[in-house]
ChimeraX commands (.cxc) that place a marker at each C-alpha (Angstrom):
marker #1 position -46.73,4.85,51.92 radius 0.5
marker #1 position -45.62,8.06,53.58 radius 0.5
marker #1 position -46.96,11.40,52.37 radius 0.5
marker #1 position -43.29,12.51,52.32 radius 0.5
marker #1 position -42.17,9.80,49.91 radius 0.5
marker #1 position -39.71,12.03,48.07 radius 0.5
marker #1 position -36.49,11.49,46.17 radius 0.5
marker #1 position -33.49,13.81,46.36 radius 0.5
marker #1 position -32.47,15.27,43.02 radius 0.5
marker #1 position -29.18,17.03,42.36 radius 0.5
marker #1 position -29.02,19.80,39.76 radius 0.5
marker #1 position -25.51,20.42,38.47 radius 0.5
marker #1 position -24.89,23.69,36.65 radius 0.5
marker #1 position -22.34,23.27,33.88 radius 0.5
marker #1 position -20.94,25.30,31.02 radius 0.5
marker #1 position -22.42,24.27,27.68 radius 0.5
marker #1 position -19.11,22.87,26.43 radius 0.5
marker #1 position -18.07,19.55,24.98 radius 0.5
marker #1 position -17.15,17.02,27.66 radius 0.5
marker #1 position -18.79,18.67,30.68 radius 0.5
marker #1 position -21.60,16.12,31.10 radius 0.5
marker #1 position -19.05,13.35,30.65 radius 0.5
marker #1 position -16.87,14.96,33.33 radius 0.5
marker #1 position -19.71,14.93,35.87 radius 0.5
marker #1 position -20.80,11.38,35.10 radius 0.5
marker #1 position -17.19,10.16,35.12 radius 0.5
marker #1 position -16.56,11.74,38.50 radius 0.5
marker #1 position -19.60,9.98,39.95 radius 0.5
marker #1 position -18.56,6.68,38.37 radius 0.5
marker #1 position -15.06,7.01,39.79 radius 0.5
marker #1 position -16.66,7.22,43.24 radius 0.5
marker #1 position -18.96,4.21,42.65 radius 0.5
marker #1 position -22.08,6.41,42.69 radius 0.5
marker #1 position -24.80,4.92,40.48 radius 0.5
marker #1 position -26.92,7.27,38.38 radius 0.5
marker #1 position -30.52,6.06,38.50 radius 0.5
marker #1 position -31.95,8.78,36.28 radius 0.5
marker #1 position -30.95,12.04,34.65 radius 0.5
marker #1 position -32.03,14.89,32.44 radius 0.5
marker #1 position -30.03,17.57,30.68 radius 0.5
marker #1 position -31.42,20.93,29.61 radius 0.5
marker #1 position -29.37,23.66,28.04 radius 0.5
marker #1 position -29.13,27.20,26.76 radius 0.5
marker #1 position -26.41,28.68,24.58 radius 0.5
marker #1 position -24.12,29.26,27.57 radius 0.5
marker #1 position -24.92,26.71,30.26 radius 0.5
marker #1 position -26.72,23.49,31.02 radius 0.5
marker #1 position -28.44,21.89,33.96 radius 0.5
marker #1 position -27.76,18.22,34.56 radius 0.5
marker #1 position -30.45,16.86,36.86 radius 0.5
marker #1 position -29.51,13.61,38.57 radius 0.5
marker #1 position -31.09,11.01,40.80 radius 0.5
marker #1 position -28.38,8.80,42.27 radius 0.5
marker #1 position -28.16,5.96,44.77 radius 0.5
marker #1 position -26.07,7.98,47.25 radius 0.5
marker #1 position -27.12,11.65,47.01 radius 0.5
marker #1 position -25.14,12.87,50.04 radius 0.5
marker #1 position -21.91,11.38,48.69 radius 0.5
marker #1 position -22.62,12.66,45.18 radius 0.5
marker #1 position -23.23,16.17,46.49 radius 0.5
marker #1 position -19.88,16.16,48.31 radius 0.5
marker #1 position -17.99,14.68,45.35 radius 0.5
marker #1 position -19.42,17.16,42.88 radius 0.5
marker #1 position -18.87,20.18,45.11 radius 0.5
marker #1 position -15.30,19.02,45.82 radius 0.5
marker #1 position -14.89,18.73,42.04 radius 0.5
marker #1 position -15.73,22.41,41.69 radius 0.5
marker #1 position -19.31,22.08,40.45 radius 0.5
marker #1 position -22.23,24.21,41.58 radius 0.5
marker #1 position -24.95,21.82,42.78 radius 0.5
marker #1 position -28.46,22.38,44.11 radius 0.5
marker #1 position -30.57,19.80,45.97 radius 0.5
marker #1 position -34.33,19.46,45.52 radius 0.5
marker #1 position -37.02,17.05,46.64 radius 0.5
marker #1 position -38.87,15.49,43.70 radius 0.5
marker #1 position -41.57,12.87,43.30 radius 0.5
marker #1 position -40.92,9.53,41.63 radius 0.5
marker #1 position -43.88,7.50,40.34 radius 0.5
marker #1 position -44.00,3.94,39.01 radius 0.5
marker #1 position -46.19,4.52,35.95 radius 0.5
marker #1 position -48.44,1.94,34.37 radius 0.5
marker #1 position -46.86,0.76,31.07 radius 0.5
marker #1 position -49.85,1.52,28.88 radius 0.5
marker #1 position -50.95,4.29,26.55 radius 0.5
marker #1 position -52.09,7.26,28.62 radius 0.5
marker #1 position -50.31,6.06,31.78 radius 0.5
marker #1 position -48.25,9.24,32.14 radius 0.5
marker #1 position -51.16,11.49,31.17 radius 0.5
marker #1 position -53.45,9.95,33.79 radius 0.5
marker #1 position -50.98,10.67,36.60 radius 0.5
marker #1 position -50.03,14.17,35.45 radius 0.5
marker #1 position -53.71,15.05,35.08 radius 0.5
marker #1 position -54.29,14.50,38.82 radius 0.5
marker #1 position -51.66,17.10,39.68 radius 0.5
marker #1 position -52.34,19.61,36.92 radius 0.5
marker #1 position -56.12,19.63,37.42 radius 0.5
marker #1 position -55.48,20.62,41.04 radius 0.5
marker #1 position -53.57,23.67,39.78 radius 0.5
marker #1 position -50.11,22.40,40.74 radius 0.5
marker #1 position -47.57,23.42,38.08 radius 0.5
marker #1 position -45.50,20.59,36.58 radius 0.5
marker #1 position -42.11,22.13,35.86 radius 0.5
marker #1 position -40.48,19.15,34.12 radius 0.5
marker #1 position -40.70,15.37,33.87 radius 0.5
marker #1 position -38.08,12.72,33.08 radius 0.5
marker #1 position -37.74,8.97,33.54 radius 0.5
marker #1 position -35.52,6.85,35.76 radius 0.5
marker #1 position -33.91,3.42,36.02 radius 0.5
marker #1 position -34.21,2.27,32.42 radius 0.5
marker #1 position -30.96,1.62,30.64 radius 0.5
marker #1 position -32.40,3.13,27.44 radius 0.5
marker #1 position -30.95,6.60,27.02 radius 0.5
marker #1 position -31.68,9.22,24.35 radius 0.5
marker #1 position -28.70,11.34,23.28 radius 0.5
marker #1 position -29.21,14.40,21.09 radius 0.5
marker #1 position -25.95,15.21,19.29 radius 0.5
marker #1 position -24.82,17.77,16.75 radius 0.5
marker #1 position -23.89,15.13,14.14 radius 0.5
marker #1 position -26.09,12.02,14.36 radius 0.5
marker #1 position -24.39,10.16,11.50 radius 0.5
marker #1 position -20.90,10.66,12.94 radius 0.5
marker #1 position -22.01,9.63,16.45 radius 0.5
marker #1 position -23.71,6.51,15.06 radius 0.5
marker #1 position -20.52,5.62,13.20 radius 0.5
marker #1 position -18.41,6.11,16.34 radius 0.5
marker #1 position -20.76,4.07,18.53 radius 0.5
marker #1 position -21.22,1.37,15.88 radius 0.5
marker #1 position -17.63,0.22,16.40 radius 0.5
marker #1 position -18.05,-0.07,20.19 radius 0.5
marker #1 position -19.82,-2.53,22.48 radius 0.5
marker #1 position -22.93,-0.33,22.58 radius 0.5
marker #1 position -26.39,-1.62,21.73 radius 0.5
marker #1 position -28.06,0.97,19.53 radius 0.5
marker #1 position -31.87,0.98,19.62 radius 0.5
marker #1 position -34.14,1.64,16.65 radius 0.5
marker #1 position -37.66,3.04,16.73 radius 0.5
marker #1 position -38.89,-0.52,16.16 radius 0.5
marker #1 position -36.85,-1.77,19.14 radius 0.5
marker #1 position -38.40,0.87,21.40 radius 0.5
marker #1 position -41.90,0.07,20.15 radius 0.5
marker #1 position -41.44,-3.64,20.86 radius 0.5
marker #1 position -40.27,-3.18,24.46 radius 0.5
marker #1 position -42.68,-4.24,27.20 radius 0.5
marker #1 position -41.42,-3.40,30.67 radius 0.5
marker link #1:1,2 radius 0.2
marker link #1:2,3 radius 0.2
marker link #1:3,4 radius 0.2
marker link #1:4,5 radius 0.2
marker link #1:5,6 radius 0.2
marker link #1:6,7 radius 0.2
marker link #1:7,8 radius 0.2
marker link #1:8,9 radius 0.2
marker link #1:9,10 radius 0.2
marker link #1:10,11 radius 0.2
marker link #1:11,12 radius 0.2
marker link #1:12,13 radius 0.2
marker link #1:13,14 radius 0.2
marker link #1:14,15 radius 0.2
marker link #1:15,16 radius 0.2
marker link #1:16,17 radius 0.2
marker link #1:17,18 radius 0.2
marker link #1:18,19 radius 0.2
marker link #1:19,20 radius 0.2
marker link #1:20,21 radius 0.2
marker link #1:21,22 radius 0.2
marker link #1:22,23 radius 0.2
marker link #1:23,24 radius 0.2
marker link #1:24,25 radius 0.2
marker link #1:25,26 radius 0.2
marker link #1:26,27 radius 0.2
marker link #1:27,28 radius 0.2
marker link #1:28,29 radius 0.2
marker link #1:29,30 radius 0.2
marker link #1:30,31 radius 0.2
marker link #1:31,32 radius 0.2
marker link #1:32,33 radius 0.2
marker link #1:33,34 radius 0.2
marker link #1:34,35 radius 0.2
marker link #1:35,36 radius 0.2
marker link #1:36,37 radius 0.2
marker link #1:37,38 radius 0.2
marker link #1:38,39 radius 0.2
marker link #1:39,40 radius 0.2
marker link #1:40,41 radius 0.2
marker link #1:41,42 radius 0.2
marker link #1:42,43 radius 0.2
marker link #1:43,44 radius 0.2
marker link #1:44,45 radius 0.2
marker link #1:45,46 radius 0.2
marker link #1:46,47 radius 0.2
marker link #1:47,48 radius 0.2
marker link #1:48,49 radius 0.2
marker link #1:49,50 radius 0.2
marker link #1:50,51 radius 0.2
marker link #1:51,52 radius 0.2
marker link #1:52,53 radius 0.2
marker link #1:53,54 radius 0.2
marker link #1:54,55 radius 0.2
marker link #1:55,56 radius 0.2
marker link #1:56,57 radius 0.2
marker link #1:57,58 radius 0.2
marker link #1:58,59 radius 0.2
marker link #1:59,60 radius 0.2
marker link #1:60,61 radius 0.2
marker link #1:61,62 radius 0.2
marker link #1:62,63 radius 0.2
marker link #1:63,64 radius 0.2
marker link #1:64,65 radius 0.2
marker link #1:65,66 radius 0.2
marker link #1:66,67 radius 0.2
marker link #1:67,68 radius 0.2
marker link #1:68,69 radius 0.2
marker link #1:69,70 radius 0.2
marker link #1:70,71 radius 0.2
marker link #1:71,72 radius 0.2
marker link #1:72,73 radius 0.2
marker link #1:73,74 radius 0.2
marker link #1:74,75 radius 0.2
marker link #1:75,76 radius 0.2
marker link #1:76,77 radius 0.2
marker link #1:77,78 radius 0.2
marker link #1:78,79 radius 0.2
marker link #1:79,80 radius 0.2
marker link #1:80,81 radius 0.2
marker link #1:81,82 radius 0.2
marker link #1:82,83 radius 0.2
marker link #1:83,84 radius 0.2
marker link #1:84,85 radius 0.2
marker link #1:85,86 radius 0.2
marker link #1:86,87 radius 0.2
marker link #1:87,88 radius 0.2
marker link #1:88,89 radius 0.2
marker link #1:89,90 radius 0.2
marker link #1:90,91 radius 0.2
marker link #1:91,92 radius 0.2
marker link #1:92,93 radius 0.2
marker link #1:93,94 radius 0.2
marker link #1:94,95 radius 0.2
marker link #1:95,96 radius 0.2
marker link #1:96,97 radius 0.2
marker link #1:97,98 radius 0.2
marker link #1:98,99 radius 0.2
marker link #1:99,100 radius 0.2
marker link #1:100,101 radius 0.2
marker link #1:101,102 radius 0.2
marker link #1:102,103 radius 0.2
marker link #1:103,104 radius 0.2
marker link #1:104,105 radius 0.2
marker link #1:105,106 radius 0.2
marker link #1:106,107 radius 0.2
marker link #1:107,108 radius 0.2
marker link #1:108,109 radius 0.2
marker link #1:109,110 radius 0.2
marker link #1:110,111 radius 0.2
marker link #1:111,112 radius 0.2
marker link #1:112,113 radius 0.2
marker link #1:113,114 radius 0.2
marker link #1:114,115 radius 0.2
marker link #1:115,116 radius 0.2
marker link #1:116,117 radius 0.2
marker link #1:117,118 radius 0.2
marker link #1:118,119 radius 0.2
marker link #1:119,120 radius 0.2
marker link #1:120,121 radius 0.2
marker link #1:121,122 radius 0.2
marker link #1:122,123 radius 0.2
marker link #1:123,124 radius 0.2
marker link #1:124,125 radius 0.2
marker link #1:125,126 radius 0.2
marker link #1:126,127 radius 0.2
marker link #1:127,128 radius 0.2
marker link #1:128,129 radius 0.2
marker link #1:129,130 radius 0.2
marker link #1:130,131 radius 0.2
marker link #1:131,132 radius 0.2
marker link #1:132,133 radius 0.2
marker link #1:133,134 radius 0.2
marker link #1:134,135 radius 0.2
marker link #1:135,136 radius 0.2
marker link #1:136,137 radius 0.2
marker link #1:137,138 radius 0.2
marker link #1:138,139 radius 0.2
marker link #1:139,140 radius 0.2
marker link #1:140,141 radius 0.2
marker link #1:141,142 radius 0.2
marker link #1:142,143 radius 0.2
marker link #1:143,144 radius 0.2
view
């Protein structure tokens, strides 16, 4: 494996308004760009949508053409052992060497966590759609 085994991440800066994340993801979907992983962080005024996609060059062009401010970064992707302490054991190697870990998120799973302002309403809306909702028990039982 190459010492430069990096993944390109796109950070999209968006107003913290209803529908903005959906606008970005819809734009990528319209251009057949597959999102392999993502993370959203926010403040009162803006958010940062971090994306790993299958075609980063195309995604960058599509998003910039769509009027979004986008930054590219190299990040590291690790296939973690699926066991208790798997993440901690890998992060410890880096942190003990004094390298700051700025953030961590996962990729490729189709399980997605959504934090919403009204959980009960969102559950009701999704319950009538072809969406598989996962419980804590479902997550606990999963073995990847």
